[in-house]
N, C-alpha and C positions, 0 to 999 in steps of 0.2 A: 603235232601241235603241243606247245608247252605253255605253262601259265606262270609267269615270274611273280614271286611274292613282292608286294609293294614295300615301301620304306617304313611304314608304320602299321601297327595292328589295326587301327581304326580305318585305314584306307585299303586294307587287303580283303578282297572278296573271299568268302569261305566257300570252297567248291570241292567236290570229290573228283573233279576232272584230272587232278594231278595223278591219281591212281589209274584211272581208265586210260589216260594218255600213256602212262608207263607200260601198261600191259597190251597196248596196241602194237602188234608185231608186223613186220613186213617180211614176206618170204624172200629168201636169197638162195643163190646156187650154193650147195654144200661144198666145202673145201676139204673137210676131214672125215665126216661121218655121213649119215643117210639123209638128213634134212637140215636146213639152216634157216634162221630168222634173224632179223635185226630189230633192236629196240633202242630207245633213247632214255638215259637216266634223267630224272627230274631235278629241277632246281632245289638247292638247299644251301644254307649259309655256312657250310663247313668246308674244309679243304678237300673232302672226298664225297662221293655220292652215297646216298642212303642205301644200306645193305638190303633193306626190304624190297627195293627196286629189283635187285638181282634175283632174289628168291622168287618173287612174283613173276618176273619175266621168264625165268627158267621154268616155272610151273606152267605158264601159258604155252611156252614152246613145247614142253613135254605133252601137255594135253592136246595140242594141235596135231601131234604125231600119232595119236590113238584114235582109230576110226571105227571101233566096234562097240562103242558106248560104255566101255569100262570107265570106272570112276577113280580119280586120283585118291589114294588112301595114305600114302606116306612119301616124305622127301627127306633126304639126308645130304647136307651141303657142307662144303668148305669154301671159305673166302681166302683166296690166294694172294691177291693184290688189291689195293684200293682202285676204285673206278673213277674216271673223270666225270665231272658233272656236266650235264647237258650234251653228252657225247654218245655216239653210237656204240652199242655192244652187240657183238655177233654171237648168237647162240647156235651151237652145232649139236644136233640130237642124234644119238646112236641108238638104233633099235636093237636092244640086247636079247629080248625074248617076247614073243606073243603066244601065250598059251590060251586054253579055253577059259581058265578061271582068273589068270593073272598075267600082266604084261609089265615089262621093266624097260626103262629108258635111262641112258646116261646123257646128261646135258653139260656142255662146257661153254662158258662164256669167254670171249676173246675181245680184247681192246688193245689197240696199238701193237697188234701182232703177237701179243702174249696172253696166255690163259690167266684169268683173274678170278674165276669162279667155276666150281664143278659140283654136280649133284647126281645122285641116283634117285629116280622117282618110280614108284610102283603103283600099279592100277589093278583094280579088282572088278570082276563081273558082278559079285554079290550073290549070296545064296541064303536059303533059309537057315536060321539058327537062333539061339537064345539072344536076349538083349539085356544089357546092364550098362549103367554108367555111374561114375562116382558122383556123389552128391556134394554140393556146397551149401552148408547149413548156416553159416554165419549170417547175421543180420547186418546189412549194409544200407546206407541211405539210398533212396531212389535217385537216378541221375538228375531228375528235375530239381532236386534239393541241393545240388552241388554246383559250384561255379564252373563255367567253362574255362579253358586255358586263357581265352581272350579276356574274360572278366577277371580272372585271378591276376593276370599280368598287367592289366591296364594301368594301374597306379604304382607299379613296382619297378625297381631298377637295382642294379648292382652286379658285382663280379664281372665276368667277361661278357655278360649279356649286352648285345647291341640292339638297335631298333630293328635290324634285319632279322636277327635270331628271335626277337620277341614276335615279329610278324609271322615268322615260320612256325613257332610253337603255337601261335594263336590261330592261324588260319591256313597254313601252307602244307598240312600233312594229310589232307583229304578227309580226315576223321576228327570229330569232336571227341575230346578225351577228358574225363572227369575222375579225379583221383580220390581214393579212400586209403589212408586217412587224409592225404593232402599231397600236392606235387613236390618234386625235388628239383625244380628249376633253379631257384636261387639259394634256398636252404632246404634242409630236410624237415618238411612240414609234418608234424606228428612224431610219434615215438620212433626211436632208432631200432626198429624191428625188421626181421628178414621177410616180412610179408607185406603185400599191398594188393589192392584191386583197382582196376581202371574200367569205368564204363566207356565204351567206344561205339560210335555211330557215324556213318557217313554224313557230311554236311548237307548233302542233298541226294536225291535218288541216283543210284549208280547208273551210268549211261551204258547202252549196249557196247560191246567190244567185238570188233570184226574178228571172225574166226573162232570165237568162244560162245558157247551157250551161256545163258544167264546163270545156270548152276555152276558152270566152270569158272565164270567170272567171279562168282561169290567165293569159291575156294581160293582163287588167286587173291581176293581181297583179304582173306584171313592170313594168307602167307605174307602179304604186303604189310599189314598193320601190326603184326605180332612183334616185329623187330624194334619198334620205336621205344617200347617201355620194358622189355623183358629183363634187361639188366638193372632196372631201377631198384628192385629189392636188394641187390648186392650193393649198389650205391648207398641205399638207405641204411643198411646195417653197418656200413663203413663210415657213415656220416659224411658222405660226399654229395655234392649237388652238381648239376650239369654246368652251372655258371662259375664253378670254382676255377679261378685262374690257373692255367697250366694243366688242368685235367685232360687226359687223352684217353679215348676209348675206341675200340674197334671190334667188330664181330669176327670171331675165329671159325666156329663151326656151329651148325644149326640142324635140328631134326624136328619134324612135324608130322603128326598123325591126324587124319581127318576121319572122325568116327561116324558122323551122320550129317545129312543136310539140314539146313535151318536158315531162317531169315537173317540176312546181313544188313538189310536196310533199316532194321530196328536196333534198339540198344542191346549190346552184348556186354556181359560182365567178364572181364579178363582177370582171372584170379592168379596171382603170381607169388613165387617164393624163391628166395635165395637158398641155394643148396650148399655152395662152398665158395670160398675166396682165399687165394694164396698165390704167391709167386707171380703177382701181376696179372692173374686171371680170376674170373668169377663165373660161376655157373648159376643160371636161373631157369626156372620152369614156369609155364603158364598154361591155364586151361580156359577155354572160351565156353561160357554158358549163356543160353537165352534167358529172357526175363522169367520164363516158366521153368527154369532150372534144367533144361536139356543140355547135355555136355556135347558140344559140337567138335572140338578139336583140342589137341594138346601139343605144346611146343617146348623144346629144351634148347638152350643156347649157351655157349661159352664165349666170353669176350675178354679181350685185353682191357685192363683197367689200370691206368698209369697216373697216379696223382702227381701233382707238381713236386 
């Protein structure tokens, strides 16, 4: 089931079902490796599907291939080709290793007979050991003090933004997103610095996903939402906005580490930084923190950034 965004922000229901629909996989006979599943990319107003669909769907496929309760702790991905929107992607899972402490899977996504995505995913049984996590000590406003994307965009227009893209930014991404110091939808709001933070929270309670435990679904949710804004610090420092006419971006490769479980139905602070930008590429990092400052996950992504 898919949920098409409506033509205007005010008429679009805000739901997290886009995400749970994306990671609802159907088993299929394998053609290349050990297991296979199919999934459908979700609607978006761009020429290609959202990259987080592929990461989250591959994570779900990998997790469904592990049956001994090990937990996904890392993924390393490459985006090979753009994916069609609202179309089926076939994920083939290769069982590379099942050990006592760790297991490894390769996942390849195919569409139109060609590979478009590949990742390695690693799983850990967990064992006693010390605990440490990086702290985020900067003071940022609480999410309740910041405008939602819907509120921010309600009276704004410009650039290449259409009513459909406004609707998508406002309510079509499953998660409420509130920027510090401000969004980069139409202009770079705030200083032209290589850092930003984004409060993220599902629009409503995440629905059960067939074939995944709630804990696995929550890991897939982090993999899904991380791609929306991780390149924004690079755009910010380059003084580029999403609605700049002619701007083209694309995910190239992605890595993510899941450090510890935590609530995904509550607000998470996604702290981001631009690391480098040159030769039409930019690298960004992001860390997810709970409201009580527990560090849940870390992501690194390089993307193509092609101004007009």
